[in-house]
N, C-alpha and C positions, 0 to 999 in steps of 0.2 A: 523503489522510489525513496529518496531521502526526504522524509517529511520535515526534517529540521530546516531545510533550505527552501521550502515552498512558501511563497508569499500569497496574500489574498488575491493579488492581481493575476496569479497563475491559474486561478479557477475561472473557467469560462462557463457562466451560468446559462448562457444561451445555447451553447453546444453540449452542455453537461459533460465537460471534460476537465481534467487537470492537465496542464501543460508542463512538461519537463523541459526546461531551458538550460542551456549552458550559461553560466553566470561568471562574474569575476571570481567568486569564491567557490565555484562548483562546476565540474565538468562531468558529463555522463561518461561511462566507460567507453562507449563507442564514439562519443563526440557528437552523436545525432540527437536532435530534438525529437520529442514524441508527445503524443496526446494519449491519455488514459481515460477511457470512459468512466463516468461516475455512476455507481449503482443507484437505483431508485431510492433505496433506503438512505444512502449517504447524501444524495441530493436533497431529500426531504430534511434531513438533519441540518445540513448546511443552510438551507433556505430558512428554516426556523431560527437558527442561530443568528442569521443576518437580518431577520425580519425583512426579507427581500421585497415584500409587497408594501412597505411603508416608507415614508420619507425619512424616518429616523432609523436607518440601518447602520450596521457597524462600519460599512465602507465610507459613509459620509461622516461618521463620528471619528473614525481613525483613518490613518493613511493606508491605502491599499499596498504600499511598499512594505508594510509591516509583515513580519513572519507569522504564519498561522500558529505555530507553536513557538512561544518565546518565553524567556524568563522575565522577571520583573523589569519594568520600564521598557519593554519591547526588545530587549537584548536577545540576539539569536542564540538558540541552543547549540552547543557544540556536540559533536557525535559522541565524544567520550562521556558527556553528561547523560545522554540518553542511555548509553550502555550501563553506566553506574546505577542509574535509577531503575533500569530493568532488572539488574542483579538484586537490588533491594527488594523489589516486588517478588522475585523468585524466592528469596530467603523468607520473606513474610508469609508466603503461601506454601512454604516447605517443599519447593520443587528444586531439582538439581540445578546447580549453578553451571553445569556443562552447557546449558542452553544460552543462546545469545539472541539479541534482538533480531538479528538476521534470520534466525530460525522461523520467525513469523512469515517471512517471504517464502520459505520452503513449504510451510503449512498452507499458505494461501494457494500456491501453485498446485500442491497435492490435492487440496480440496476442490479446485476447479476441475482437475482431471477426474477425480472420484465422482463429481457431479455430472460428468458426461460432456464437459466442454471440449470441443475439438482441440487437439494439441497445437494446431497451427494458430488458433485464436489465443491460446495460452502463451505461446511463444511471442506473439505480438504484444499482448498485455504486459508481459514481463520485460519486453524490450530486448529480447535475445535475438541475435542474428542467425543462430543455428539451433535447430531442434534438439540436437544433442545436449546443448547447454540446458535447455528446458528439462530434458530427460534426467539430467543430473540432480535436479531439484525435487523430483518426484520420489516420495517415500511410500512404498507399498508394504503392507504387513500381511501376515498370514490370513487374518480375517477378510481382508480385501480379496485375496486369492480364493478363499472359500466362497465368498459371495459370487465371484466370477464363475466358478465351476458349478455352483448351484443354479445358475441361469440356464444351464443345459437341460432341456426337457427330454427325458429318456422315453417317455411313453408315446 
């Protein structure tokens, strides 16, 4: 999901989803629109941010066409800006700059699988048309394999 291009109006608070739409300045890789469910924790955070239960919420004070993440004066963030800022954070916390912002997508998908989420659900959440694409995002390490074999009960 390209968070740079999501607008407040893309969040459906009733259905608790984020809608990924093709727009004038953005197209999904597949060209298909999709809905991503919002976790309970994110929903609570967004609701608090918006003061959803009061008359003075951010959507009435600001235009819902505004981008969720924007620069000063509501200017849309460019993808290269996000990448550069991510690299600054990596340097600051002394992590390798071989990591890219897109690595967070790999981590998210891997963590879903490690948490026991069915791969078909993960495929849908990621917006992949093929399970093999989802499989390419999963990164298993030796400790994961050790945990798997330790689940075998020999006695």
